[in-house]
C-alpha positions in Angstrom: -22.3 -18.6 17.6 -18.3 -18.8 18.1 -16.7 -16.5 20.6 -15.7 -13.3 18.9 -12.7 -10.9 20.0 -12.7 -7.4 20.3 -9.6 -5.7 18.0 -7.9 -2.3 18.5 -6.7 -0.6 15.4 -4.0 2.2 16.0 -2.1 4.1 13.2 1.6 3.6 13.9 3.0 5.6 10.9 1.5 7.9 8.3 3.6 9.3 5.4 2.5 11.8 3.3 -1.0 13.4 3.3 -3.8 11.0 4.2 -6.8 11.8 2.6 -8.9 11.0 5.4 -6.8 13.0 7.9 -5.5 9.8 9.7 -2.5 10.6 11.9 -0.1 8.4 14.2 -1.7 7.7 17.5 -5.3 7.6 15.7 -7.2 4.5 17.5 -10.5 2.6 17.2 -12.3 -0.3 18.7 -13.6 -2.8 16.1 -16.4 -5.3 17.1 -19.5 -5.8 15.4 -19.8 -2.7 13.4 -17.2 -0.5 11.4 -16.0 2.2 13.7 -16.7 5.9 12.9 -14.2 8.1 11.5 -12.0 5.1 9.9 -11.3 5.5 6.4 -13.4 2.7 4.3 -10.4 2.2 1.9 -8.1 1.4 4.8 -10.9 -0.7 6.6 -11.2 -2.7 3.2 -7.5 -3.4 3.4 -7.6 -4.4 6.8 -11.0 -6.5 6.7 -9.5 -10.1 5.9 -6.9 -9.7 9.0 -9.8 -8.5 11.2 -12.1 -11.5 10.3 -9.4 -13.9 11.1 -8.7 -12.0 14.6 -12.3 -11.6 15.5 -12.9 -15.4 15.3 -9.9 -16.5 17.2 -7.7 -17.0 14.1 -3.8 -16.4 13.8 -1.1 -16.1 11.0 1.4 -19.0 11.3 4.1 -16.4 10.0 3.4 -13.7 13.0 5.9 -14.0 16.1 2.6 -12.5 17.7 -0.5 -14.4 17.2 -2.8 -11.2 18.5 -1.0 -8.5 16.2 -0.9 -7.7 12.7 0.1 -5.1 10.4 -1.8 -3.4 7.4 -1.1 -0.9 5.0 -4.0 1.3 3.6 -4.1 1.0 -0.3 -2.7 4.4 -1.1 1.0 3.8 -1.8 1.6 7.4 -2.1 0.6 8.4 1.1 0.9 5.1 3.1 -0.7 4.7 6.4 0.2 1.8 8.6 -2.3 0.3 11.2 -1.5 -2.2 13.6 -4.4 -4.6 14.7 -4.3 -6.2 18.3 -6.6 -8.6 19.5 -7.9 -8.3 22.9 -8.4 -11.5 24.9 
């Protein structure tokens, strides 16, 4: 099995009213399981980026190979998450 990395997800921006109650500063550690308390729609939005990071990949357009930003799908009340791979 390939080496897997832990990912930290943090809310860095929230506008409007988040239906799940997420607010700036909320954090989760993501490893083998979906963390408790995170909105499943937001988690679904970040899932592909998480898989890249968890298995050691990076995005060629990113200036930091260990960080990505993902927005939840609610365009009227956007929550922005920062994903950070822990090495």
